[in-house]
Phi, psi and omega in degrees: 000318179298323180296317177299315182293319181293314180300314184295320180291316178298319179296319177299318182294314179300315183294320178295318175300318176297324179296319180289326177290319183293322183293319180292320182284350184278008178300121179289143176255137182230155176270155177215152171217160178277163170292161180279073177283324178226148181284334184262354181243132180216153175210153181189174181162215182225157169224150175234143189228128170242188176290345186242347179199165172229141183224141184239151173209163182167207187221158176237148180217137175236130183254352184220144172270100187226013181087005179233138177259139179285147180212166179217150178219147181243159175213136176235157179230153171210107189066234178270357187267146180228143177236128171256140174276172169292169174270119186260130179209161182268138176248153177217119185055040174081003183235158174301134185290129177224076173204170179292115176207161165225116186246125175283109181284329183090217179291131177257302202205139172229138181220149173268358172271116189242004181295312180218147175233136179231155178222152171211149175270160179214163176240131176254127180296129181298324184274349180204094187297353176274354177263111183235131172248127184258143169271181183286153178289141174243123180281119179275323172200000000 
């Protein structure tokens, strides 16, 4: 009788664990792109959202050698709180990259603020990475 109870208990615990894993894995993945702030700078990718976090990943693209490197920034909100990501950009030889490329950046940003997610493209001056020009925010959800 103990064996049956142990097997039943173990099976119930295992099934409950599978349910929890399935819930976490059910995060929907959506595509995103930045607004057309510049013709030569683009960024895009995917984001996934669960009840407790949102995570973004993607790519950066530059189509012209014009003194500016493409960059992207994210912002999330939860009630009256806001969280901003770093500004992500590609470097080449220690400077912001300014040549024709499309680079898969991978993971950008994860936040526990999940009410709204915004993205904006930016340009980083190749000669001075402290000079940043931002495009408008685009609300993803």
